[in-house]
Backbone atoms as SQL, in Angstrom:
CREATE TABLE atoms (id INTEGER PRIMARY KEY, chain TEXT, resi INTEGER, resn TEXT, atom TEXT, x REAL, y REAL, z REAL);
INSERT INTO atoms VALUES
  (1, 'A', 1, 'MET', 'N', -15.501, 9.983, -118.104),
  (2, 'A', 1, 'MET', 'CA', -14.295, 10.188, -118.867),
  (3, 'A', 1, 'MET', 'C', -14.138, 9.107, -119.932),
  (4, 'A', 2, 'LEU', 'N', -14.374, 7.854, -119.574),
  (5, 'A', 2, 'LEU', 'CA', -14.169, 6.780, -120.538),
  (6, 'A', 2, 'LEU', 'C', -15.118, 6.906, -121.721),
  (7, 'A', 3, 'THR', 'N', -16.357, 7.289, -121.459),
  (8, 'A', 3, 'THR', 'CA', -17.312, 7.472, -122.556),
  (9, 'A', 3, 'THR', 'C', -16.864, 8.621, -123.446),
  (10, 'A', 4, 'PHE', 'N', -16.388, 9.716, -122.855),
  (11, 'A', 4, 'PHE', 'CA', -15.886, 10.844, -123.640),
  (12, 'A', 4, 'PHE', 'C', -14.715, 10.404, -124.516),
  (13, 'A', 5, 'LEU', 'N', -13.767, 9.682, -123.943),
  (14, 'A', 5, 'LEU', 'CA', -12.597, 9.242, -124.706),
  (15, 'A', 5, 'LEU', 'C', -12.993, 8.350, -125.876),
  (16, 'A', 6, 'TRP', 'N', -13.948, 7.471, -125.645),
  (17, 'A', 6, 'TRP', 'CA', -14.431, 6.577, -126.702),
  (18, 'A', 6, 'TRP', 'C', -15.088, 7.384, -127.817),
  (19, 'A', 7, 'LEU', 'N', -15.958, 8.337, -127.451),
  (20, 'A', 7, 'LEU', 'CA', -16.638, 9.161, -128.453),
  (21, 'A', 7, 'LEU', 'C', -15.647, 10.045, -129.213),
  (22, 'A', 8, 'ALA', 'N', -14.671, 10.613, -128.511),
  (23, 'A', 8, 'ALA', 'CA', -13.662, 11.444, -129.171),
  (24, 'A', 8, 'ALA', 'C', -12.878, 10.613, -130.189),
  (25, 'A', 9, 'SER', 'N', -12.527, 9.402, -129.814),
  (26, 'A', 9, 'SER', 'CA', -11.807, 8.513, -130.717),
  (27, 'A', 9, 'SER', 'C', -12.648, 8.181, -131.947),
  (28, 'A', 10, 'LYS', 'N', -13.920, 7.881, -131.724),
  (29, 'A', 10, 'LYS', 'CA', -14.821, 7.588, -132.849),
  (30, 'A', 10, 'LYS', 'C', -14.957, 8.777, -133.787),
  (31, 'A', 11, 'ALA', 'N', -14.848, 9.996, -133.237),
  (32, 'A', 11, 'ALA', 'CA', -14.965, 11.216, -134.040),
  (33, 'A', 11, 'ALA', 'C', -13.648, 11.580, -134.727),
  (34, 'A', 12, 'GLY', 'N', -12.588, 10.808, -134.467),
  (35, 'A', 12, 'GLY', 'CA', -11.315, 11.035, -135.138),
  (36, 'A', 12, 'GLY', 'C', -10.342, 11.934, -134.393),
  (37, 'A', 13, 'PHE', 'N', -10.591, 12.172, -133.105),
  (38, 'A', 13, 'PHE', 'CA', -9.695, 13.013, -132.310),
  (39, 'A', 13, 'PHE', 'C', -8.764, 12.138, -131.486),
  (40, 'A', 14, 'VAL', 'N', -7.530, 12.586, -131.312),
  (41, 'A', 14, 'VAL', 'CA', -6.550, 11.877, -130.493),
  (42, 'A', 14, 'VAL', 'C', -6.393, 12.655, -129.190),
  (43, 'A', 15, 'VAL', 'N', -6.747, 11.996, -128.089),
  (44, 'A', 15, 'VAL', 'CA', -6.627, 12.624, -126.771),
  (45, 'A', 15, 'VAL', 'C', -5.331, 12.149, -126.138),
  (46, 'A', 16, 'ASP', 'N', -4.434, 13.084, -125.864),
  (47, 'A', 16, 'ASP', 'CA', -3.179, 12.750, -125.186),
  (48, 'A', 16, 'ASP', 'C', -3.356, 12.707, -123.678),
  (49, 'A', 17, 'ARG', 'N', -4.183, 13.611, -123.165),
  (50, 'A', 17, 'ARG', 'CA', -4.369, 13.665, -121.705),
  (51, 'A', 17, 'ARG', 'C', -5.772, 14.182, -121.394),
  (52, 'A', 18, 'TYR', 'N', -6.379, 13.567, -120.395),
  (53, 'A', 18, 'TYR', 'CA', -7.678, 14.007, -119.886),
  (54, 'A', 18, 'TYR', 'C', -7.564, 14.020, -118.374),
  (55, 'A', 19, 'GLU', 'N', -7.678, 15.206, -117.805),
  (56, 'A', 19, 'GLU', 'CA', -7.642, 15.351, -116.347),
  (57, 'A', 19, 'GLU', 'C', -8.906, 16.066, -115.919),
  (58, 'A', 20, 'ASP', 'N', -9.335, 15.791, -114.702),
  (59, 'A', 20, 'ASP', 'CA', -10.530, 16.449, -114.191),
  (60, 'A', 20, 'ASP', 'C', -10.331, 16.810, -112.733),
  (61, 'A', 21, 'ALA', 'N', -10.846, 17.964, -112.382),
  (62, 'A', 21, 'ALA', 'CA', -10.851, 18.416, -110.988),
  (63, 'A', 21, 'ALA', 'C', -12.306, 18.455, -110.543),
  (64, 'A', 22, 'ALA', 'N', -12.893, 17.272, -110.403),
  (65, 'A', 22, 'ALA', 'CA', -14.311, 17.170, -110.061),
  (66, 'A', 22, 'ALA', 'C', -14.566, 17.676, -108.648),
  (67, 'A', 23, 'VAL', 'N', -15.731, 18.300, -108.475),
  (68, 'A', 23, 'VAL', 'CA', -16.152, 18.806, -107.172),
  (69, 'A', 23, 'VAL', 'C', -17.521, 18.217, -106.871),
  (70, 'A', 24, 'GLY', 'N', -17.648, 17.580, -105.717),
  (71, 'A', 24, 'GLY', 'CA', -18.932, 17.031, -105.299),
  (72, 'A', 24, 'GLY', 'C', -19.513, 17.845, -104.153),
  (73, 'A', 25, 'ARG', 'N', -20.825, 17.971, -104.159),
  (74, 'A', 25, 'ARG', 'CA', -21.515, 18.683, -103.082),
  (75, 'A', 25, 'ARG', 'C', -22.516, 17.731, -102.433),
  (76, 'A', 26, 'MET', 'N', -22.542, 17.796, -101.115),
  (77, 'A', 26, 'MET', 'CA', -23.471, 16.957, -100.375),
  (78, 'A', 26, 'MET', 'C', -24.579, 17.818, -99.793),
  (79, 'A', 27, 'SER', 'N', -25.756, 17.225, -99.689),
  (80, 'A', 27, 'SER', 'CA', -26.879, 17.877, -99.027),
  (81, 'A', 27, 'SER', 'C', -27.692, 16.791, -98.336),
  (82, 'A', 28, 'LYS', 'N', -28.640, 17.205, -97.536),
  (83, 'A', 28, 'LYS', 'CA', -29.496, 16.237, -96.842),
  (84, 'A', 28, 'LYS', 'C', -30.756, 15.990, -97.672),
  (85, 'A', 29, 'ASN', 'N', -31.161, 14.732, -97.722),
  (86, 'A', 29, 'ASN', 'CA', -32.390, 14.402, -98.433),
  (87, 'A', 29, 'ASN', 'C', -33.598, 14.655, -97.530),
  (88, 'A', 30, 'GLU', 'N', -34.756, 14.261, -97.994),
  (89, 'A', 30, 'GLU', 'CA', -35.997, 14.513, -97.251),
  (90, 'A', 30, 'GLU', 'C', -36.036, 13.822, -95.890),
  (91, 'A', 31, 'HIS', 'N', -35.155, 12.852, -95.669),
  (92, 'A', 31, 'HIS', 'CA', -35.081, 12.139, -94.387),
  (93, 'A', 31, 'HIS', 'C', -33.920, 12.631, -93.533),
  (94, 'A', 32, 'GLY', 'N', -33.232, 13.664, -93.994),
  (95, 'A', 32, 'GLY', 'CA', -32.106, 14.205, -93.252),
  (96, 'A', 32, 'GLY', 'C', -30.805, 13.453, -93.437),
  (97, 'A', 33, 'VAL', 'N', -30.750, 12.554, -94.427),
  (98, 'A', 33, 'VAL', 'CA', -29.555, 11.748, -94.681),
  (99, 'A', 33, 'VAL', 'C', -28.710, 12.440, -95.756),
  (100, 'A', 34, 'LEU', 'N', -27.399, 12.542, -95.484),
  (101, 'A', 34, 'LEU', 'CA', -26.493, 13.156, -96.456),
  (102, 'A', 34, 'LEU', 'C', -26.358, 12.294, -97.706),
  (103, 'A', 35, 'TRP', 'N', -26.288, 12.954, -98.850),
  (104, 'A', 35, 'TRP', 'CA', -26.044, 12.267, -100.115),
  (105, 'A', 35, 'TRP', 'C', -25.317, 13.229, -101.051),
  (106, 'A', 36, 'VAL', 'N', -24.629, 12.698, -102.048),
  (107, 'A', 36, 'VAL', 'CA', -23.951, 13.526, -103.032),
  (108, 'A', 36, 'VAL', 'C', -25.018, 14.002, -104.007),
  (109, 'A', 37, 'SER', 'N', -25.378, 15.268, -103.895),
  (110, 'A', 37, 'SER', 'CA', -26.484, 15.806, -104.680),
  (111, 'A', 37, 'SER', 'C', -26.052, 16.486, -105.964),
  (112, 'A', 38, 'GLN', 'N', -24.779, 16.870, -106.049),
  (113, 'A', 38, 'GLN', 'CA', -24.312, 17.575, -107.235),
  (114, 'A', 38, 'GLN', 'C', -22.835, 17.290, -107.462),
  (115, 'A', 39, 'VAL', 'N', -22.473, 17.117, -108.715),
  (116, 'A', 39, 'VAL', 'CA', -21.076, 16.943, -109.101),
  (117, 'A', 39, 'VAL', 'C', -20.795, 17.880, -110.258),
  (118, 'A', 40, 'GLU', 'N', -19.733, 18.658, -110.139),
  (119, 'A', 40, 'GLU', 'CA', -19.272, 19.518, -111.227),
  (120, 'A', 40, 'GLU', 'C', -17.981, 18.938, -111.769),
  (121, 'A', 41, 'LEU', 'N', -17.919, 18.781, -113.071),
  (122, 'A', 41, 'LEU', 'CA', -16.711, 18.304, -113.727),
  (123, 'A', 41, 'LEU', 'C', -15.981, 19.494, -114.332),
  (124, 'A', 42, 'HIS', 'N', -14.675, 19.516, -114.165),
  (125, 'A', 42, 'HIS', 'CA', -13.828, 20.586, -114.701),
  (126, 'A', 42, 'HIS', 'C', -12.708, 19.945, -115.525),
  (127, 'A', 43, 'PRO', 'N', -13.063, 19.385, -116.696),
  (128, 'A', 43, 'PRO', 'CA', -12.058, 18.654, -117.466),
  (129, 'A', 43, 'PRO', 'C', -11.046, 19.563, -118.153),
  (130, 'A', 44, 'THR', 'N', -9.817, 19.048, -118.229),
  (131, 'A', 44, 'THR', 'CA', -8.754, 19.643, -119.033),
  (132, 'A', 44, 'THR', 'C', -8.312, 18.560, -120.001),
  (133, 'A', 45, 'ILE', 'N', -8.411, 18.861, -121.287),
  (134, 'A', 45, 'ILE', 'CA', -8.141, 17.851, -122.309),
  (135, 'A', 45, 'ILE', 'C', -7.058, 18.374, -123.241),
  (136, 'A', 46, 'VAL', 'N', -6.072, 17.526, -123.503),
  (137, 'A', 46, 'VAL', 'CA', -5.003, 17.863, -124.438),
  (138, 'A', 46, 'VAL', 'C', -5.112, 16.907, -125.613),
  (139, 'A', 47, 'TYR', 'N', -5.224, 17.481, -126.802),
  (140, 'A', 47, 'TYR', 'CA', -5.344, 16.707, -128.038),
  (141, 'A', 47, 'TYR', 'C', -4.042, 16.788, -128.820),
  (142, 'A', 48, 'SER', 'N', -3.817, 15.785, -129.658),
  (143, 'A', 48, 'SER', 'CA', -2.692, 15.829, -130.589),
  (144, 'A', 48, 'SER', 'C', -3.210, 15.429, -131.961),
  (145, 'A', 49, 'GLY', 'N', -2.326, 15.494, -132.927),
  (146, 'A', 49, 'GLY', 'CA', -2.722, 15.104, -134.273),
  (147, 'A', 49, 'GLY', 'C', -3.192, 16.290, -135.095),
  (148, 'A', 50, 'GLN', 'N', -3.474, 16.021, -136.335),
  (149, 'A', 50, 'GLN', 'CA', -3.882, 17.058, -137.282),
  (150, 'A', 50, 'GLN', 'C', -5.260, 17.627, -136.956),
  (151, 'A', 51, 'ARG', 'N', -6.165, 16.785, -136.539),
  (152, 'A', 51, 'ARG', 'CA', -7.553, 17.207, -136.331),
  (153, 'A', 51, 'ARG', 'C', -7.757, 17.637, -134.888),
  (154, 'A', 52, 'GLN', 'N', -8.050, 18.905, -134.698),
  (155, 'A', 52, 'GLN', 'CA', -8.304, 19.462, -133.372),
  (156, 'A', 52, 'GLN', 'C', -9.787, 19.855, -133.287),
  (157, 'A', 53, 'PRO', 'N', -10.461, 19.490, -132.214),
  (158, 'A', 53, 'PRO', 'CA', -11.892, 19.805, -132.130),
  (159, 'A', 53, 'PRO', 'C', -12.130, 21.291, -131.865),
  (160, 'A', 54, 'THR', 'N', -13.225, 21.779, -132.406),
  (161, 'A', 54, 'THR', 'CA', -13.660, 23.145, -132.121),
  (162, 'A', 54, 'THR', 'C', -14.352, 23.145, -130.755),
  (163, 'A', 55, 'PRO', 'N', -14.534, 24.309, -130.151),
  (164, 'A', 55, 'PRO', 'CA', -15.287, 24.357, -128.882),
  (165, 'A', 55, 'PRO', 'C', -16.683, 23.739, -129.009),
  (166, 'A', 56, 'ASP', 'N', -17.342, 23.948, -130.142),
  (167, 'A', 56, 'ASP', 'CA', -18.669, 23.354, -130.345),
  (168, 'A', 56, 'ASP', 'C', -18.598, 21.828, -130.393),
  (169, 'A', 57, 'GLU', 'N', -17.562, 21.292, -131.022),
  (170, 'A', 57, 'GLU', 'CA', -17.401, 19.836, -131.082),
  (171, 'A', 57, 'GLU', 'C', -17.123, 19.259, -129.699),
  (172, 'A', 58, 'VAL', 'N', -16.309, 19.949, -128.908),
  (173, 'A', 58, 'VAL', 'CA', -16.031, 19.490, -127.542),
  (174, 'A', 58, 'VAL', 'C', -17.322, 19.495, -126.714),
  (175, 'A', 59, 'ALA', 'N', -18.112, 20.557, -126.842),
  (176, 'A', 59, 'ALA', 'CA', -19.385, 20.629, -126.111),
  (177, 'A', 59, 'ALA', 'C', -20.308, 19.495, -126.537),
  (178, 'A', 60, 'ARG', 'N', -20.355, 19.208, -127.825),
  (179, 'A', 60, 'ARG', 'CA', -21.200, 18.113, -128.318),
  (180, 'A', 60, 'ARG', 'C', -20.720, 16.767, -127.771),
  (181, 'A', 61, 'LEU', 'N', -19.403, 16.566, -127.764),
  (182, 'A', 61, 'LEU', 'CA', -18.856, 15.318, -127.228),
  (183, 'A', 61, 'LEU', 'C', -19.199, 15.159, -125.747),
  (184, 'A', 62, 'HIS', 'N', -19.079, 16.249, -124.980),
  (185, 'A', 62, 'HIS', 'CA', -19.431, 16.172, -123.554),
  (186, 'A', 62, 'HIS', 'C', -20.907, 15.861, -123.372),
  (187, 'A', 63, 'HIS', 'N', -21.751, 16.478, -124.179),
  (188, 'A', 63, 'HIS', 'CA', -23.191, 16.209, -124.083),
  (189, 'A', 63, 'HIS', 'C', -23.484, 14.742, -124.407),
  (190, 'A', 64, 'GLN', 'N', -22.902, 14.243, -125.487),
  (191, 'A', 64, 'GLN', 'CA', -23.097, 12.844, -125.861),
  (192, 'A', 64, 'GLN', 'C', -22.565, 11.902, -124.789),
  (193, 'A', 65, 'ALA', 'N', -21.405, 12.221, -124.242),
  (194, 'A', 65, 'ALA', 'CA', -20.818, 11.375, -123.199),
  (195, 'A', 65, 'ALA', 'C', -21.725, 11.315, -121.986),
  (196, 'A', 66, 'HIS', 'N', -22.287, 12.451, -121.600),
  (197, 'A', 66, 'HIS', 'CA', -23.200, 12.469, -120.450),
  (198, 'A', 66, 'HIS', 'C', -24.442, 11.634, -120.738),
  (199, 'A', 67, 'GLU', 'N', -24.973, 11.750, -121.941),
  (200, 'A', 67, 'GLU', 'CA', -26.174, 10.998, -122.311),
  (201, 'A', 67, 'GLU', 'C', -25.922, 9.490, -122.314),
  (202, 'A', 68, 'GLN', 'N', -24.707, 9.065, -122.667),
  (203, 'A', 68, 'GLN', 'CA', -24.401, 7.644, -122.814),
  (204, 'A', 68, 'GLN', 'C', -23.672, 7.036, -121.619),
  (205, 'A', 69, 'CYS', 'N', -23.276, 7.848, -120.659),
  (206, 'A', 69, 'CYS', 'CA', -22.492, 7.377, -119.520),
  (207, 'A', 69, 'CYS', 'C', -23.338, 6.514, -118.590),
  (208, 'A', 70, 'PHE', 'N', -22.867, 5.305, -118.297),
  (209, 'A', 70, 'PHE', 'CA', -23.646, 4.423, -117.425),
  (210, 'A', 70, 'PHE', 'C', -23.722, 4.958, -116.005),
  (211, 'A', 71, 'ILE', 'N', -22.703, 5.673, -115.552),
  (212, 'A', 71, 'ILE', 'CA', -22.750, 6.242, -114.200),
  (213, 'A', 71, 'ILE', 'C', -23.789, 7.358, -114.146),
  (214, 'A', 72, 'ALA', 'N', -23.732, 8.272, -115.115),
  (215, 'A', 72, 'ALA', 'CA', -24.700, 9.373, -115.141),
  (216, 'A', 72, 'ALA', 'C', -26.128, 8.853, -115.266),
  (217, 'A', 73, 'ASN', 'N', -26.306, 7.720, -115.922),
  (218, 'A', 73, 'ASN', 'CA', -27.635, 7.141, -116.088),
  (219, 'A', 73, 'ASN', 'C', -28.040, 6.254, -114.911),
  (220, 'A', 74, 'SER', 'N', -27.144, 6.091, -113.943),
  (221, 'A', 74, 'SER', 'CA', -27.422, 5.206, -112.816),
  (222, 'A', 74, 'SER', 'C', -27.662, 5.947, -111.511),
  (223, 'A', 75, 'VAL', 'N', -27.336, 7.231, -111.461),
  (224, 'A', 75, 'VAL', 'CA', -27.461, 7.983, -110.212),
  (225, 'A', 75, 'VAL', 'C', -28.434, 9.142, -110.393),
  (226, 'A', 76, 'ARG', 'N', -28.926, 9.638, -109.289),
  (227, 'A', 76, 'ARG', 'CA', -29.838, 10.783, -109.372),
  (228, 'A', 76, 'ARG', 'C', -29.132, 12.101, -109.077),
  (229, 'A', 77, 'THR', 'N', -27.814, 12.045, -108.928),
  (230, 'A', 77, 'THR', 'CA', -27.006, 13.233, -108.683),
  (231, 'A', 77, 'THR', 'C', -26.969, 14.091, -109.939),
  (232, 'A', 78, 'GLN', 'N', -27.108, 15.404, -109.768),
  (233, 'A', 78, 'GLN', 'CA', -26.974, 16.331, -110.881),
  (234, 'A', 78, 'GLN', 'C', -25.513, 16.421, -111.251),
  (235, 'A', 79, 'ILE', 'N', -25.185, 16.175, -112.527),
  (236, 'A', 79, 'ILE', 'CA', -23.806, 16.223, -112.998),
  (237, 'A', 79, 'ILE', 'C', -23.725, 17.276, -114.099),
  (238, 'A', 80, 'THR', 'N', -22.810, 18.244, -113.930),
  (239, 'A', 80, 'THR', 'CA', -22.627, 19.280, -114.937),
  (240, 'A', 80, 'THR', 'C', -21.151, 19.385, -115.309),
  (241, 'A', 81, 'VAL', 'N', -20.914, 19.770, -116.542),
  (242, 'A', 81, 'VAL', 'CA', -19.554, 20.011, -117.022),
  (243, 'A', 81, 'VAL', 'C', -19.367, 21.514, -117.088),
  (244, 'A', 82, 'VAL', 'N', -18.350, 22.020, -116.384),
  (245, 'A', 82, 'VAL', 'CA', -18.094, 23.463, -116.317),
  (246, 'A', 82, 'VAL', 'C', -16.950, 23.830, -117.213);
């Protein structure tokens, strides 16, 4: 979320609210140990101001945020934005 907010700000968008209903799924690894194997993000974003992002711009921001997020780059869990 923080990376997304930073990128949105750099792109000239004003985010009033960012909420997420993230869902994590656990599975067993090759040793039978549970781990968080998948996370789905379900963000709801409210913008204000004159400049409102298009759906394509929002998708690009999410892609960039995922690429630059230190958490996403630190774990082996599959993370998707729905």
